N, C-alpha and C positions, 0 to 999 in steps of 0.2 A: 504493500500500500504506500509506495514511495511518494512522499510529498503531499499526501492528503492531510490537510490541517483540520483540527477539531476545536470547536469553541462552543460556549454556552451563550444563548441569546435570551433576553427577557422579551416575551411576546404575549400580549393578551392576558396578562396576569399569571403566566406560567414560565418556567425556565425550559428552554428547548435546546437540545443538542443538535449541532449542525456539523456535517463533514463537507469540506470544500477544497477545490483546487483550481488554479488557473486564473487568467484575467481576460476580460472582454465581456461581450453580451452574456447575461445570466441565463443558464439553463437550470430550472428548478425541477428536481426529481422527487416524486412522491411514491413511497413504497406501499405495499399491501399487507395482508395478513397471511401467515404469521411471519412477518419479515422485519427488516430494519433498514437504515440507510445503506447497510453493507450490500444489499442486493444490487446496488448500482455501482459497485466497485469497478467493474469493467468499463462502464460508460463514463464514469468520472475521469479515469485515466485517459481514455481515448479522446474524449471530446475536449478536455482541458488542453490536450496537446494540439488541438486544431483551432485554438484561439478563443475558447469560451471559459467563462467563470462558472464552473459546475458546483451546484449547491444541493446537498441531499440531507434533509433533516430526519431524525427519528420523530415520527409524528406523535402527537399527544397520546400518552399512555404506553409508549414503546421505548425500549432501550434506555438511554440516559436522559430522556425527556420526562418532565414531570407527569405524574399519573394520578388523577383523581379516581376514587373508587365509585363515584356517583355517576350512574348512567346518564343523567340529564346534563352532564358536563361534556358529553361526546356527540352533540348534535352537529349537523353540517355547518351551522352558523358558528359554533365554537371553533371547529377545525379550520374553516375558511378564514375566520378572524385571526387565528394563529398565523396563517400563511400570509395574509395581508400585512400583518405586523412584521413578519420576517422579510417580506419584499421591501417594506419601508426601511427596515434596518440596513438593507443592502444599498440604499441610496439610488435605486433605479425606479423608473416609472413602469416598465414592463419586463416580463420574463418570457422565455420560451418554456413551455410546460411539457414535461415527460412523466407519465404516470402509469401505474400498473395495479390491477386488482382493486382493493379498497382505495388506493391512491388515485386510481382512475375515476372512481365514483366521486371522490372529493374534488378531483380535477374538473369534472363536469359541473359540480356545484360552484367552483371558483369561476368557471367560464360563464355560468348563468348569473351569478351575483355581481361579479366585477370583471366584465369582459375588457374593460379599459386597462387592466393590468397584465393581460396575456397577449403576446404577439401571435403565437401559433401553438397548437397542442398536438403532441404525438402521444396517442392513447394506445396502451397495450392491454389486450384481453377483454376488457369490459366496455361495451358500447354505451352510448347514452341510453338512459332508461326513463322514458317519459312518465310523468306522474299520472297514475290512473285514479281519477277523483272518486270513483264509486266504492272502492274497497281498500282498507289498509294493507300494506304489503305483506306483513307476516301472516295475516288471515288468508290472503290470496295464495301465498306459497303453501300454506298448510292444506288448502283445498286442492291445489294442483299436484303437489308432490308428497303429501302425507306428513305425519308427525316425525318421521325419521329424517326428513330433509335437514341438511346440516344447519341451516339458518334457524329452523324451528327448534332444533336441539340446543342451539346456543342461547336461547332466550332466558332460561331460568338461571339467575345469578348463582354462581358457585357449583352448579351441577357438572358442566363439562370440564371445569377446572379440576374437580375432584377426579374425574375419569382420566384426564391427562396426567395428573399426579400419580395415579395408580399404575399407569403404563410406563411413564417416564418421559421427560421432555425430549430427550434425544431420539427416542424411538418414534414418538409422534411426529417430530419434525422430519425425520427420515421418510416416514410413510407419506406425509403430506407432500413433500418435495418430489418424491419419486413416482407418485401415482400417475397412471396413464388411463385410468378408467373414465369412460364418457360420463357426462352429467345426466341427470342431476345427482350431485354428491349426497350420499345418505350415510348416516351414522347410526346403525341399529343399537337400540338401548342395551341389548345384552352383550354386544361386542362392537363398540363404537369404531375402533380403528382396525379391526381384523388383524391384529399383530399376534402371531403365534411364536412361542419360544423355539419350536423345531423348524420354523421357516423364517429365518431372520431377513429383514429388509436390507437390501444392498443400496448403497448410495449411487446416484447417477454419476456418469463420468465427469460432468461439468460442476459437481459439488463435492469438495474434498472433505476429509475428516477435520482439517483445520477450519474450514468454513462452518461445518456442523458445530464444532466446539465453540466458535464465536457466537453463533446463534443461541446455542443451548445455555451458555453462561449468562447471556443477557436475559433470556426468558426465565432462567432459574432465579436470577436476581429480582426481576421485575414482576414475574408472573404473567399470565395471559389475560387477566381481567380487563386491562385497558383496551387491548385489541378487540376482545369480545364485546366490549361495551358499544362499539360502533354498530354491531349487529342489533344490540338491544335498544339502540336509539332509532332504528329504522322507522318504526311507527310514529315516533315523535317528529322525525324529519318530514314524514308525510304530512303531518298536521302543520308544521311550520312553513312548508313550501307551497301551501295552497295558492298564494298569489302568483306563483310561477307555472300554474297549470297551463298546458298547451304552448309553453314558451319554446322558441327556437334558439339554438346556440349558433350564433352568427360569427364564428371565428374559423380560420383555416385549421383543418384537422386532418391528420393522417392516422388511420386505425390499422393496427397490426395484431394478428392473432394466430395461434397455432391451430391446425385442424383437429388436433387431439385435445385441445383445451377443454377443461371440465365446464367452463362457463359457456363457451361457444357451442358445445355439444348438448347443452341443456335445452330441452324442447322450447321452441319459440325464438331463441336468440339468433341462430343462423338465419332463420327465415326473415327476421326483422332487419338484420344487417344486409342481406342479399336482395330483398324484394322491393326496396325503395323506401321503406319506413324510416330507416336510419338517415338517408339522404334528405328526406322530407323534414326531419327534425333538426338536422345539421346541414343546412343548404350549402355551406362552403366545405363540405367533406371532400377532400382532394383525392384520396385514394384509400382503398381497402386492400391490405396485403394479408393473404392467408398462407402461412408457411406450412408446408407439408411435413408430416411426421414429427411435429413439435407439440409439446404439452403446454401447461399453464405458465410455468416460470420461464417465459420466453427470453427475457433479457439476460438470463444467466445461461440457459441452454444453448442459445445461438447468439452469444454476445457480439461477435464481430459483425455478423449480418445486421443485427439491431443497431449497432453503432453507425454503420453505413447508412441504414435507412433513416435514422434520426438526422444525421448530418446532411444527407441529400435533400431532405425536406426543409430544415431550418435555414440552410444557406441561401434559400430563395428570398429571404425576408431581410 
């Protein structure tokens, strides 16, 4: 991690850890669950060498950033508020945004609430999700996918945390990072992670034991509750974002996803992306790139290709 600098920044009433490198236009990287700033290590090194100031925070509740235990402190307004304060602290008006998984969801909210602060958005894995005014999201997911759907299983505070603790942080992270199963992801109540002592999970080639150790140490220190609280605030986000029903995101966007991604293979997502619904809601959608044979953690699995795709898009602006 040569030359990556780390500092703490006061934002929106909390202390946030930021990793950064380089000088030039700012690229703001937002990680997902269960990850950290570290997921962007390859992008930080590559894009800083191409003349950009790369900035990757641990989001609220993760890693070395402050973590409230209160679910209501994890709404989209809180997280976007953190990011606006971070952008202000960098002394710039606008950033290039690159985001994955929950980071992508927050990225869409940032584009909705403060499009004036984003030049262009490279979105990985999770497309825009238009608000459906007739039903709260968790109820909708329960009807569509059942009680074992992972987001439904995450709702009860402390429950899935206890199951993770029983199996072990490293084993759960290995399972999540290596899965190639199509969506929708389910966590059966009697055996949430399907980890058997006689069939150990092997790490993918793009994620080393050293990488796993970094993740596991941080999650053992902080716990998973902060990250899980994003899921627990989904219905509250739905209530808070009623004024943005039917909004379009009118910023230049490039969307990149793996064809084996557990989100992309969840019923309804691929159809939305490919049938024109996505382009209707995001009229300046520049390109959709579907990478063959690639799973969910695309920025790590295909780091060099993702680096090139990001650079080829943002250098236009």
